[in-house]
N, C-alpha and C positions, 0 to 999 in steps of 0.2 A: 764642561765638566764631565769627567769620565767616572762611571760607577761600576764596581765589580760586585755583583749580587751573589752571595753565597748563603742561601737559606739554611738554617738549622732548626731543629725541633724547638729549641729554647726561643729563638727569634719569633717563630710562628706562634708559639703559645703566648709569648708576651704581647704580640700584636692582637691576637684574638681577645686576650683579657682587656687590653686597652679598648678594643671595639665594644665589647660587652659592657664595660663600665662607663664609658665616656661618650659614646655616640648614641643619639636618640633611638635609631632603629635597633642597635645592639642591646640597649636597655630594655626595649620592648620584648626582644627575644628572651632576655633573662627573666622578665616578668612572667612570660608565658610558662617558663619552667616551674614557677610557683603555682600557677593556676590549676593544673591537673591534680597535683597532690592535695591542694586545699579542697577541691571539689570532692575528691575521694575521702578525705578526712571528715568533711561535712556529712557525707552520706553515712560513713561509719558512726559518727556521733549520733545521727538521727536513729539509726538502727539500734545502737546501744541504749539510747534513751528509752526507746519503746520496749526493748527486750528486758531491760533491768526493772521496768515497772511491773512486769509479769512475775508471778510467784516462782516459776521454774525457768532455769536457763535453757534455752533451746538452740535450735540450729542457727538462728539469726545472730546469736552472740559470736559464733565462729565465723560467720560471713562478715561481720564487722571487723573482726581481727584480721581476716584476709584482706579487706579493704585497707586497713591501716598498714599492713605489711607491704602491699602493692604500692601504696603512696610513698613509703620510705624507699623502697627499691627503685621506683621510677625516679624519684628526686635525685638520689645519689648517683644512679647510673647516668642520667642525662647531664647532671652537673659535671661529672667526670668527663663525659663525652664532649661537652661544650668547651671545657677549659683545657683539655689535654688532647686536642685533635691534631696537634702539630706533627706527631710521628706518622700518623696515617696519611696526612696531606703530603708530607715529605716523601713517603714511599710512592704515592701516586704520581708525584711530579717527576720522579726518577732523575734523568739527566738534565731536565729543565729546571732543576733547583739551583743551578749555577749558570749565570749568563752575564753579559756585558751590557751597559747602557751608556748613552751619551745624552746629556741634558743641556739645552740652551734656552734662550728666552721664548722660543716659539713652540718647541716640542720635546718629547722624550723619544729617543730612538733605541729600541731594544734589539740586540743581536744574540740569538741562540745558536746552537750548533747546526740547526736545520733551516732557520729562516731569520729574516730581519724585517721589522715593521716600525712605523712611527705613529705616535699618538700626539695630537695637538693638546695644549693645555686646556682648551675649551671642551675636550671630551670628558673631563673630570667634573663631577657634580658636587664635590665637597672634599674637605680635608680635615684631618685630625693630627695635631702636632703635639708630641710630648718631648721630654728631654732627650730620649734615646731613639724614638721611632716616629715615623711619619706614615700615615695611612692616606692614600688618595683613592677616593670612591668614584667608581664608574656608574654604579647603581646603588640602591639602598644597602645591600649586604654584600656587594662585590667590591673588593678593594685591593690595591697594590700596596705592599709593605716595604718600607725603606728603613733600615737600621743604621745607626751611626757607624757601625763597623764596615759598611759597604763603601765608605767615603775616605778620601785622603784627608789629612789634617786641615781643618778650616773649611772644607767643602760642604760639610753637613750644615753649618750655619748659613752658608750661601744658598743651599738647596731649600732650607726652611723659608728663607726670605723669598726665593722664587715661587714657592708654593703659596705664600701669603699674597704675593703680588698677582698671581695668575689664576688662582682657584678661589671661588667663592661658593658657599661660605666655608670658613676655616675655623675650627675650634682649637684653641691652644690650652693645654693642661700642663701643669707642672708635676709630672710623674716620670719615673724611670721606665 
């Protein structure tokens, strides 16, 4: 089966969101996103509690407000960065964002403009399959992404079956 990979910002962002929501290590990364702002809000609440018990509002009140603002800025900045990293990744890939692949029962062969290499199915440590995307993991947070648009009609379902037959463990979710 022949695949023409043409990565776009939307495909990369969709795959990242699939990883962050449905893969265990991705969910842990998303949970870490909440940890730092919650700690900062806890510190701010402690400072505010002690400050509001005193008769006059002092410097600590403004320090608590600073902690609250840093918590919100950090959360929204990191969330945006995690969920919208496709454009930056696409720019970093440059000409390597488009390449050809051949898939068979034993391996995946990738051919770029500068080189060609093969990966046996055994080199993948896991897979995540949705309705439109397949993620093949080489390590905890390193994965190859395959979108249905890369395949000829009917080949995407064959590819998903090859992944289920050759890669373990595989998580199947019913998402687009």
